[in-house]
Structures are given as structure tokens and as C-alpha cells.
C-alpha positions in Angstrom: 184.4 16.3 158.9 184.9 20.0 158.6 182.7 20.0 155.5 180.0 18.0 157.1 180.0 20.2 160.2 179.8 23.4 158.0 176.8 21.9 156.1 175.1 21.0 159.4 175.5 24.5 160.8 174.2 26.2 157.6 171.2 23.8 157.5 170.4 24.5 161.1 170.6 28.2 160.5 168.2 27.9 157.5 165.7 25.9 159.6 165.9 28.5 162.4 165.4 31.3 159.8 162.4 29.6 158.3 160.9 28.9 161.7 161.3 32.6 162.5 159.4 33.6 159.4 156.6 31.3 160.2 156.4 32.7 163.7 156.1 36.2 162.4 153.1 35.2 160.3 151.2 34.0 163.3 148.4 36.4 164.6 149.4 38.7 167.4 147.1 38.9 170.4 144.9 42.0 169.9 144.6 44.7 172.5 141.4 44.8 174.4 138.6 46.7 172.6 137.6 49.9 174.3 133.8 49.7 174.4 131.6 52.8 174.5 130.6 53.4 178.0 127.2 54.8 179.2 127.5 58.3 180.8 124.8 58.6 183.5 125.8 62.1 184.6 123.5 64.0 182.3 120.5 61.8 181.8 119.6 59.1 179.3 121.2 58.8 175.9 124.7 60.1 176.8 127.9 58.1 176.1 131.5 58.7 176.8 133.5 59.6 173.7 136.2 56.8 173.6 139.4 58.0 175.0 138.0 61.1 176.7 136.0 62.3 179.6 133.4 64.1 177.4 129.9 62.7 177.1 128.0 62.9 173.9 124.3 62.5 172.9 123.0 62.3 169.3 119.4 63.1 168.5 117.0 64.3 165.8 113.8 63.7 164.1 112.1 63.1 160.8 109.0 65.1 160.1 106.4 65.4 157.3 103.8 68.1 157.1 100.7 68.7 154.9 99.0 72.0 155.2 95.6 72.7 153.8 94.5 76.3 153.0 97.9 78.1 153.0 101.1 78.5 151.0 103.2 78.1 154.1 103.4 75.6 157.0 104.3 78.5 159.3 100.9 80.3 159.4 97.7 81.2 157.8 96.9 82.6 154.4 97.3 86.3 155.2 99.3 88.0 152.4 100.8 87.6 148.9 99.3 84.8 146.7 98.0 82.9 149.8 96.0 85.9 150.9 94.6 86.5 147.4 92.3 83.5 147.8 92.1 82.8 144.1 93.4 80.3 141.6 97.0 81.3 142.4 96.6 80.4 146.1 97.7 76.9 147.2 95.0 74.5 148.4 97.8 72.5 150.0 101.5 72.8 150.8 103.8 69.8 151.8 107.1 69.6 153.6 109.6 67.0 154.7 112.4 67.7 157.3 115.4 65.9 158.7 116.9 67.2 161.9 120.2 66.2 163.5 121.5 67.4 166.9 124.8 66.9 168.8 125.0 67.6 172.6 128.4 67.3 174.4 129.2 67.8 178.1 132.4 67.7 180.1 132.7 68.1 183.9 135.2 70.8 184.8 136.3 72.6 187.9 134.1 75.5 186.8 131.0 73.4 186.2 129.8 71.6 183.1 131.2 72.7 179.7 128.5 72.1 177.1 128.3 72.5 173.4 125.1 72.0 171.4 124.4 72.1 167.6 121.2 71.4 165.7 121.0 71.4 161.9 118.0 70.6 159.7 117.5 70.0 156.0 114.0 71.0 154.8 112.3 70.4 151.5 109.1 72.3 150.8 107.2 71.7 147.6 104.0 72.7 145.9 104.2 76.5 145.8 104.5 78.7 142.7 105.7 82.2 142.7 106.1 84.7 139.8 105.4 88.2 138.6 102.8 87.2 136.1 102.2 88.9 132.8 99.4 91.0 131.5 98.1 90.1 128.0 96.5 92.5 125.5 93.0 91.3 126.4 93.5 92.3 130.0 93.8 88.8 131.4 96.6 87.9 133.7 98.7 84.8 132.9 100.4 83.1 135.9 103.2 80.6 135.2 105.3 78.2 137.3 108.4 76.3 136.5 110.1 73.3 138.0 113.3 73.6 140.0 116.3 74.2 137.7 114.4 75.7 134.8 114.1 79.3 133.8 111.0 81.5 133.7 108.9 83.8 135.9 108.0 81.2 138.4 109.7 78.5 140.5 108.9 75.8 143.0 110.4 76.1 146.4 113.1 73.5 147.0 115.4 72.5 149.8 117.1 74.5 152.5 119.8 73.8 155.1 119.5 75.6 158.4 121.5 75.8 161.6 119.0 76.1 164.4 121.3 76.0 167.4 125.0 76.4 167.7 126.1 77.5 171.2 128.4 76.7 174.1 127.8 77.0 177.8 130.5 77.5 180.5 130.6 78.8 184.0 127.1 80.3 183.6 127.8 81.9 180.2 125.9 81.0 177.0 127.6 82.1 173.8 126.2 81.5 170.3 122.9 80.9 168.6 119.9 79.8 170.7 116.5 81.0 171.8 116.2 84.5 173.2 116.4 84.8 177.0 113.3 87.0 176.7 111.1 84.1 175.5 109.3 81.6 177.7 110.3 77.9 177.5 107.2 77.2 175.3 107.8 80.4 173.2 105.0 80.7 170.6 103.9 77.1 171.2 101.9 77.1 174.4 100.2 73.8 173.5 100.3 73.3 169.8 102.3 73.1 166.6 101.0 76.3 164.9 103.9 78.6 164.2 102.1 81.9 163.5 100.6 82.6 167.0 101.2 86.2 168.1 101.2 87.4 171.7 104.8 87.1 173.0 108.4 86.3 172.3 108.9 83.6 169.7 111.0 80.5 169.1 113.3 81.9 166.4 116.9 81.6 167.5 119.3 84.5 167.8 123.0 85.1 168.3 123.7 86.2 171.8 126.1 86.5 174.7 124.3 85.7 178.0 125.0 85.0 181.7 122.7 83.0 183.9 122.9 83.2 187.7 121.5 80.2 189.6 120.2 81.0 193.1 119.0 77.5 193.8 115.4 76.2 194.4 114.7 76.6 190.7 115.3 80.4 190.7 117.5 81.8 188.0 118.2 85.2 186.4 119.7 85.8 182.9 121.2 88.8 181.3 122.0 88.9 177.6 123.0 91.0 174.6 121.3 89.7 171.5 121.5 90.4 167.7 118.6 92.5 166.6 119.2 92.8 162.9 116.7 90.3 161.7 115.3 88.6 164.9 113.9 91.6 166.6 113.3 94.4 164.0 110.0 94.4 162.1 109.6 97.5 160.0 110.8 101.1 160.3 108.6 102.9 157.8 109.5 106.1 156.0 105.9 107.1 155.0 107.3 109.7 152.6 108.3 106.7 150.4 104.8 105.1 150.4 103.5 103.9 147.1 100.2 102.6 145.9 101.8 99.2 145.2 103.2 99.0 148.7 100.1 100.2 150.5 98.1 97.6 148.6 100.2 94.9 150.4 99.9 96.5 153.9 103.3 98.2 153.8 102.8 101.8 155.0 106.0 103.2 153.6 109.5 102.4 152.4 111.1 100.0 155.0 114.0 102.2 156.1 116.0 100.1 158.6 119.6 101.4 159.0 122.6 99.2 159.7 123.2 97.7 163.2 124.3 100.0 166.0 123.4 98.3 169.2 122.3 94.8 170.2 119.1 94.2 172.1 119.6 94.2 175.9 117.5 91.5 177.7 117.0 90.5 181.3 114.9 87.6 182.6 113.9 86.2 186.1 112.5 82.7 186.3 111.1 80.4 189.0 110.9 76.8 187.8 109.5 74.3 190.4 107.4 71.2 190.6 104.1 73.2 190.5 105.0 75.0 187.3 106.9 78.1 186.2 106.8 81.9 186.4 108.9 84.2 184.3 109.3 87.9 183.9 111.3 89.4 181.0 112.3 92.8 179.7 114.1 94.0 176.6 115.5 97.2 175.2 115.6 97.7 171.4 117.4 100.4 169.4 115.5 101.7 166.4 118.1 103.0 163.9 116.8 104.3 160.6 118.4 105.1 157.3 118.2 108.4 155.4 115.2 110.5 154.5 116.0 110.3 150.8 118.3 108.7 148.2 121.6 109.8 149.7 123.2 110.9 153.0 122.8 114.6 152.3 119.1 114.3 152.8 119.5 113.8 156.6 118.0 111.2 158.9 115.9 110.8 162.0 117.7 110.2 165.4 117.7 106.8 167.0 115.0 105.9 169.5 115.1 103.1 172.0 112.0 101.0 172.4 111.3 98.3 175.0 109.2 95.2 175.7 108.0 93.5 178.9 106.5 90.0 179.3 105.0 87.8 182.0 104.6 84.1 181.6 103.0 81.4 183.8 102.8 77.6 183.5 100.8 75.4 185.8 101.5 71.7 185.7 99.6 68.6 186.8 96.3 70.3 187.3 93.3 68.3 188.7 91.8 67.5 185.3 94.4 64.8 184.6 98.0 63.6 185.0 100.4 65.7 182.9 97.7 68.3 182.0 99.1 71.9 181.8 98.1 75.5 181.3 100.6 77.9 179.7 99.8 81.6 179.3 101.8 84.7 178.7 101.2 88.4 178.1 103.4 91.1 176.5 103.5 94.9 176.0 105.9 96.7 173.6 106.7 100.2 172.6 109.1 100.5 169.7 109.9 96.7 169.9 107.0 95.0 168.2 109.1 92.0 167.3 108.7 90.7 170.9 104.9 90.5 170.3 104.7 89.6 166.6 107.7 87.3 166.3 109.4 86.3 163.0 106.9 83.5 162.3 104.0 85.9 162.1 103.5 88.2 159.2 104.5 91.9 159.3 102.1 93.0 156.5 98.6 91.7 155.8 96.6 91.8 152.6 93.7 89.3 152.8 91.0 89.2 150.1 87.4 88.1 150.4 83.9 88.7 149.1 81.8 91.9 149.3 78.2 93.0 149.3 79.0 96.6 148.8 77.8 98.1 145.5 80.6 99.2 143.2 83.3 97.2 144.9 85.0 94.4 143.1 86.0 92.5 146.3 86.9 93.2 149.9 90.3 93.3 151.4 91.8 93.5 154.8 95.0 95.7 154.9 97.2 96.0 157.9 100.9 96.4 158.8 103.1 96.5 161.9 106.2 98.4 162.6 108.6 99.4 165.3 108.4 103.0 164.3 107.3 105.3 161.4 108.5 108.7 160.3 108.3 111.2 157.3 111.1 113.1 155.7 112.4 115.8 158.0 110.8 114.4 161.2 111.7 112.1 164.0 110.6 108.5 164.6 107.2 107.8 166.1 107.3 104.5 168.1 104.6 101.9 167.6 102.8 100.4 170.5 101.6 96.8 170.7 100.3 94.3 173.2 99.2 90.7 173.2 98.8 87.4 174.9 98.7 83.7 174.1 97.9 80.5 176.0 96.8 76.9 175.9 95.3 74.2 177.9 96.6 70.7 177.2 94.6 67.6 178.4 96.0 64.0 178.3 93.1 61.6 177.5 95.5 58.6 177.9 99.2 57.9 177.5 98.6 57.8 173.8 96.2 60.7 173.1 96.2 64.4 174.1 94.4 67.5 172.9 95.2 71.2 173.3 93.0 74.3 172.9 95.1 77.4 172.2 94.8 81.0 171.1 96.7 84.2 170.8 96.0 87.9 170.1 98.3 90.7 169.0 97.2 94.3 168.8 99.0 97.2 167.1 98.4 100.8 168.0 99.8 103.9 166.3 99.9 107.3 168.0 98.2 110.4 166.6 101.2 111.7 164.7 101.9 108.3 163.1 98.3 107.9 162.1 98.4 111.4 160.5 101.4 110.3 158.4 99.8 106.9 157.3 96.3 108.3 156.7 97.7 111.1 154.6 99.3 108.4 152.3 96.1 106.3 152.3 93.8 109.2 151.3 96.2 110.7 148.7 97.4 107.4 147.2 94.6 104.9 147.5 91.7 107.4 147.5 90.2 106.2 150.9 86.5 107.0 150.4 85.8 108.0 154.0 88.8 110.4 154.1 90.9 111.1 157.1 87.9 110.7 159.5 87.5 107.1 158.4 91.2 106.2 158.5 92.7 104.2 161.3 95.7 101.9 160.7 95.3 100.2 164.1 94.5 96.5 164.0 94.1 93.3 165.9 95.2 89.9 164.7 94.1 86.7 166.5 94.3 83.0 166.2 92.4 80.2 167.9 93.0 76.5 167.3 92.6 72.9 168.3 95.3 70.2 168.0 94.9 66.5 168.8 98.0 64.2 168.9 98.2 60.4 168.8 101.4 58.6 170.0 100.9 54.9 169.3 104.5 54.1 170.2 107.2 56.1 172.0 108.6 58.9 170.0 106.2 58.6 167.1 103.4 61.1 166.9 100.6 61.9 164.4 98.8 65.2 164.8 96.0 67.3 163.3 96.0 71.1 164.0 93.1 73.2 163.0 93.7 77.0 163.2 91.3 79.9 162.6 93.0 83.3 162.1 91.2 86.7 162.1 92.3 90.1 161.0 90.3 92.9 162.8 91.1 96.1 160.9 89.9 99.5 162.2 89.0 101.5 159.0 85.5 102.9 159.1 82.7 100.6 158.0 82.0 100.9 154.3 85.3 102.4 153.5 86.8 101.7 150.0 90.1 102.1 148.4 91.2 102.0 144.8 94.1 99.5 144.4 96.4 99.3 141.3 96.8 96.2 139.2 98.7 93.6 141.1 99.7 91.1 138.4 101.7 88.9 140.8 98.5 87.9 142.6 96.2 88.4 139.6 94.2 91.2 141.3 92.9 93.9 138.9 93.0 97.6 139.4 89.6 98.3 141.0 87.7 99.6 144.0 87.8 97.3 147.1 85.9 97.4 150.3 88.0 97.5 153.5 86.7 94.8 155.6 87.8 92.3 158.4 89.1 89.0 157.0 89.8 85.4 158.2 91.7 82.3 157.2 91.3 78.6 158.1 94.2 76.1 157.9 94.7 72.5 158.8 98.2 71.1 159.6 98.6 67.3 159.4 101.9 66.1 160.8 103.8 62.9 161.4 107.1 63.0 163.4 109.5 60.4 164.6 112.0 61.5 167.2 115.2 59.6 168.1 
């Protein structure tokens, strides 16, 4: 009996143990899934990050460009191989771009805490660059090589860029974003053409800014902004001018010193249902290097320049729903980058035909700067002014057209003209002498763009732009330029003459 009882107990224990193992293998009821919730606080497209009170929005676009008549999608054919207008100049340039942005926002007791980042990967192809070689028979050979190979030329490849990377908190903006000086449409009053002069541009800049909101759409911003690349054009030491440099529109050795002070910017804006008005001012320190090869040669003192801009936008004008007019004007002294922004050229060398006897071709030469000087003398600040604007008309919900234009003018004072003209006469043999020398110039662009949006967030556009260089050298003036093997231009006599360029940008873009 004891043996039977023991066997029964052990068997029961084994059954219970086995039953426990089977129960452990049964699926456990899962926790409820935490679905992503829509965040309606900041507009469409925002969602709560699971497990947090932060809202996030992802965005971006895919864009493809084809430009006819230029080596760049940014602007016209106004210098280097593009301005040469010969067999080395591109008939077309193509580009593809992928953009990705992340926008996060969190409500705090101090207001909204926002971070924003926007990165793009761009691939541009179809352009050859190289120094060229001169053969014994006097011809110029120009070569190009594919990416990854060696040689004098190469094809432009891909580039990763960070457009925006900033945070906003309690009225402060810290990081990389558009200058507070620029209007909301920057250098795009109604178009997609990058190289439009006449006001502060789109190019982003590192900054520390504070914006005060007075209500009713009235705000004021104050910022300190990096000026190293974004807002300095050229500081020319004309004592370092060379024939090779002057032939490209560079009126001296570019002698920008290291950073000393950021640009100081203030802006007042009224943004209401009828449109927008904005007034901006900026102060810019011009800090040059040394007169000569080392620090014992001395240097000119710093000089502060300034810029002022007014911008006006009128919405929903009587010509049609959604029609707009955007216009802005700017004046600068020693701060030319607020008129000719980074997407415009800072030197111009455009070639064309000539009817002048004894001249090989014609050329338009021009250059802009913040200041110029010569060894032993102080900086002479450069003055510029300009404007740009556009009228956009919506033919239907699917079609719209914009007519746009911009003008930038550069003016050198008498002392600066004396420096530059001395180099022109002595180095390039300007035929009309000092009396026919005037480095002032105007650069203007007019254009027409039509866009078709067959479905939401998909747009096809065609943008035709005509650019004009109005140089001020005396009519009939000639210069003798040296051999420029990089653009296959021979050493010869050239007529100084106004020039122009025509480009067509065809674009397809899908936003998401």
C-alpha cells in the first residue's frame, strides 16, 4: 500500500509538472499597441512621437533639373567656361536632388520648443573643368575625365548639404537658417531662378537671433550672423592685380582677413491678410589681410559697411485669387553681399562677337567687392543698390505664370576707380586710357516662368531668363588679354562691350 501510494504521488507530480510546462508555452496576451496619434496643434502632417509629448513632421522633395545655355543651374553663363561661349561651354547641365526635413515641436511653459533640420543630396552632371594644355602648333586641347579617374578634367559629382539646422525657444533662434535681413521670398519673388540680384538672398547662415512678437502680425528680430562666407564678396588689394585676374573680372588679389565680428542685423515686419511689409538693416565689418606677403608689410584698418532693405508683398490682388506682387529694394555701402547674394556671380567675364576692326572678339568684364585698397592705403568702400520683384498670376488651380526681374548696380568712388583704372591701363593696355576707364556696372535679369501642377505636390515648370551685363567702359575701348588656356581664349585684343546670356530651366518636383 505504501509503495502504491508513493507511485501515485510521484505520477501525480509528473502530470502536474507536465501541465505546467504546457501552460508556459501558451501565448501570453500582448499589451495594447500604442498607435501613432495625430498632433493637431501645429497644422497638418504632425504626429506625436510614441511615448512623448513631442510632435514630429517629416517632409522633403525629389527634384530634377535641366538647364539649357549654362554650366550651372544657379544662374546664367556669366564667367569661366560658361561665359566663354565656345566649344568648352555647356549646352545643357542636368541635376537631381533629394531633400529630407525633420520638424519637431514641444509645448513648454516658455512657449513652443522647436527644432528643424533639412538635408539634401545633389548630383550634378554634364560639366567638364580643366586647365587645358597648349600644343606646339598653338592650339588648345581641352580634356575631361569621368569621376574617379585622373587627368586635368573631371565631371561634377554628388554633394551632401545641410540647409537648415536650428532650434527655436522662448523667442530665440539658434543655428543655421535664413538671414533675418532677407524677405520671406528672398531672391525668389515669383520664380525658380537663383541668380537674381537686388536684395538679400536665400543662402542660410549661422546665427543667434531674438524675435519679439507684438501681436497683430507685427514682429521685430535682432541677430548676430556669421559673415565669413555668406556676407563677404571681395576685398581687393589692387596692388596684387594681375593680367590673368583682370581678364576674369577680378580687380586685385582677394585679401579678406580672418573673422573679427559677426554681422549685426535688425528687422521689423508686418505680416497680415493683405500682405507683408518688412524693413531690414545690417552692419558688416570689412577686415582685410596684409599689404604684402607677411605681417611686416602692414595692413589697412577695418571699416564697417552697412545695408538697408525695404520689401513689400501684396496678396489676392483683383486680377485673380491667389495672385501676388512681391518687390524689394536695397542699398549697400561696404556690404555688397546683401545686394549680390551668394547665388549671383562676384566676377563677370562674358565673351561675344565684335565688329571692331583689329579685335578678335568682344568681352564684358566686371567685378563687385565690399572694398578695395592698395598697399599703404586704407579701404575704399564699394556702393551698390538694386531691386527685384515679380507678379504671379494663377490661370487656374493647375497653372500659374510669373513675370520677374532684378537689377544690381555697383559703383566705385573716385579713389577706388583710380586704383582699378591704373591697373587696367598698365596691365591690360586699355586703349582709351584713364579717361575711358570706368569699372562701374549694372547687372540685370528678366524672366518668365510657367508652372503646371496636375496633381497636388507635383509641379512641372519652365523658366526662361535673360541676363544683361551693362559695363561702363568707353565705347570702342579695347584691352589686350593674355592666353587663357582654361577657357581656350587666345592672347589677343578684345573689344570691351555689353554682353548678355539666355538660359532655360526645366524642372520637375514632387513634394511630400
